[in-house]
C-alpha positions as CSV (number, residue, x, y, z in Angstrom):
1,M,-24.5,139.9,55.9
2,S,-26.8,142.9,56.0
3,V,-27.1,145.7,53.6
4,E,-25.7,148.2,56.2
5,E,-22.6,145.9,56.6
6,I,-22.2,145.7,52.8
7,L,-22.3,149.5,52.6
8,E,-19.7,149.7,55.4
9,D,-17.4,147.4,53.3
10,M,-17.9,149.6,50.3
11,V,-16.9,152.7,52.3
12,E,-13.9,150.8,53.6
13,L,-13.0,149.7,50.1
14,L,-13.1,153.4,49.0
15,D,-11.2,154.5,52.2
16,K,-8.3,152.0,51.3
17,A,-8.3,152.9,47.6
18,S,-5.2,154.7,46.3
19,S,-5.7,158.1,44.6
20,V,-4.9,158.6,40.9
21,P,-1.9,160.7,40.3
22,F,-2.8,164.4,39.4
23,A,-6.4,163.7,40.3
24,P,-6.7,163.5,44.1
25,H,-10.4,163.4,44.0
26,K,-10.4,160.0,42.0
27,A,-9.3,156.7,43.4
28,V,-8.4,153.2,41.9
29,I,-10.5,150.5,43.6
30,D,-10.7,146.7,43.2
31,S,-13.6,146.6,40.7
32,E,-14.2,142.9,41.3
33,R,-14.6,143.4,45.0
34,M,-17.0,146.3,44.5
35,R,-19.0,144.1,42.0
36,E,-19.2,141.4,44.8
37,L,-20.4,143.9,47.3
38,I,-23.0,145.3,44.9
39,N,-24.3,141.8,44.2
40,D,-24.3,141.0,47.9
41,A,-26.4,144.2,48.5
42,K,-28.8,143.1,45.7
43,L,-29.1,139.6,47.3
44,N,-29.6,141.2,50.8
45,V,-32.5,143.5,49.9
46,P,-34.8,143.7,53.0
47,Q,-37.8,141.4,53.0
48,E,-40.1,144.4,52.9
49,V,-38.9,145.3,49.5
50,R,-39.3,141.8,48.2
51,E,-42.9,141.7,49.7
52,A,-43.6,145.1,48.2
53,K,-42.6,143.9,44.8
54,T,-44.7,140.7,45.2
55,V,-47.8,142.7,46.3
56,Y,-47.3,145.1,43.4
57,F,-47.2,142.2,40.9
58,D,-50.1,140.6,42.7
59,R,-52.2,143.7,42.5
60,D,-53.3,143.2,38.9
61,R,-54.3,139.6,39.7
62,I,-56.3,140.6,42.7
63,I,-58.0,143.4,40.8
64,K,-58.8,141.0,37.9
65,E,-60.2,138.4,40.4
66,A,-62.4,141.1,42.1
67,E,-63.6,142.2,38.6
68,A,-64.3,138.6,37.6
69,K,-66.3,138.1,40.9
70,A,-68.3,141.2,40.2
71,E,-69.0,140.1,36.7
72,K,-70.2,136.7,38.0
73,I,-72.3,138.5,40.6
74,V,-73.9,140.6,37.8
75,R,-74.5,137.6,35.5
76,Q,-76.1,135.8,38.4
77,A,-78.3,138.7,39.2
78,E,-79.4,139.1,35.6
79,E,-80.1,135.4,35.3
80,R,-82.1,135.5,38.5
81,A,-84.1,138.5,37.4
82,K,-85.0,136.8,34.1
83,S,-86.2,133.6,35.7
84,I,-88.6,135.5,38.1
85,V,-92.2,135.7,37.3
86,E,-92.9,139.0,35.5
87,E,-95.1,140.3,38.2
88,E,-94.3,144.0,38.7
89,S,-93.4,143.7,42.4
90,I,-91.2,140.8,41.9
91,V,-89.6,142.2,38.9
92,K,-88.9,145.6,40.7
93,E,-87.3,143.6,43.6
94,A,-85.1,141.6,41.4
95,K,-83.9,144.7,39.6
96,K,-83.2,146.3,43.1
97,R,-81.2,143.4,44.2
98,A,-79.3,143.2,40.9
99,L,-78.4,146.9,41.4
100,E,-77.3,146.4,45.0
101,A,-75.2,143.3,44.0
102,V,-73.4,145.4,41.3
103,T,-73.0,148.3,43.6
104,K,-71.7,146.1,46.3
105,A,-69.3,144.3,43.9
106,K,-68.0,147.6,42.6
107,K,-67.4,148.9,46.1
108,E,-65.5,145.7,47.0
109,S,-63.4,145.9,43.8
110,D,-62.8,149.7,44.6
111,A,-61.9,148.8,48.2
112,I,-59.4,146.1,47.3
113,R,-57.8,148.3,44.7
114,A,-57.5,151.2,47.1
115,A,-56.1,148.9,49.9
116,T,-53.6,147.3,47.5
117,D,-52.4,150.8,46.2
118,D,-52.0,152.0,49.7
119,Y,-50.1,149.0,50.8
120,V,-47.8,149.2,47.8
121,T,-47.3,152.9,48.3
122,G,-46.5,152.3,52.0
123,R,-44.0,149.6,51.2
124,F,-42.2,151.8,48.6
125,Q,-42.1,154.7,51.0
126,E,-40.4,152.5,53.6
127,V,-37.9,151.2,51.0
128,E,-37.2,154.7,49.9
129,A,-36.8,155.9,53.5
130,F,-34.3,153.0,54.1
131,F,-32.2,153.7,51.1
132,N,-32.2,157.4,51.7
133,Q,-30.8,156.8,55.3
134,G,-28.2,154.5,53.7
135,L,-27.3,157.2,51.2
136,Q,-27.2,159.9,54.0
137,D,-24.8,157.6,55.9
138,V,-22.6,157.1,52.9
139,Q,-22.5,160.8,52.1
140,K,-21.5,161.7,55.8
141,R,-18.8,159.1,55.8
142,R,-17.5,160.4,52.4
143,T,-17.5,164.0,53.8
144,K,-15.5,162.8,56.8
145,F,-13.2,161.0,54.5
146,E,-12.7,164.1,52.4
147,Q,-12.1,166.1,55.5
148,L,-9.5,163.7,56.8
149,K,-7.9,163.5,53.4
150,N,-7.6,167.3,53.2
151,K,-6.1,167.6,56.7
152,N,-3.5,165.0,55.7
153,P,-2.7,165.6,52.0
154,K,-0.2,163.1,50.4
155,K,3.1,164.4,49.7
């Protein structure tokens, strides 16, 4: 069952609910059925939402791996620089390469972090749009229901 179908069932449950005496804007609903529908909605969250959550939680791991890789590259560059003969041109070249390696690793880490952030932000925007559309649908149906109810008040 899709989330939209579940929301339709919720609206139907509200439509069929009997109003509370002296409080026509309140209704008595089957709370167990509503709980079932809410649980169904939770279980049927779109795959994009689950993927966004997974990416969000994997983000830190990815960043740590990138940082560890950068640290490893730096250590390797430092070790290599120490092992080279201390001739001036060789030492200068080693320092240059170490700096390039550190810069490259930092750029890679920053790029991975930025890409992860963009991906997670995009997924959350998609999820937000999805739920906003669902909310708008529910609000429209509630408004229609209220209009119908006001046209045909209970006697």
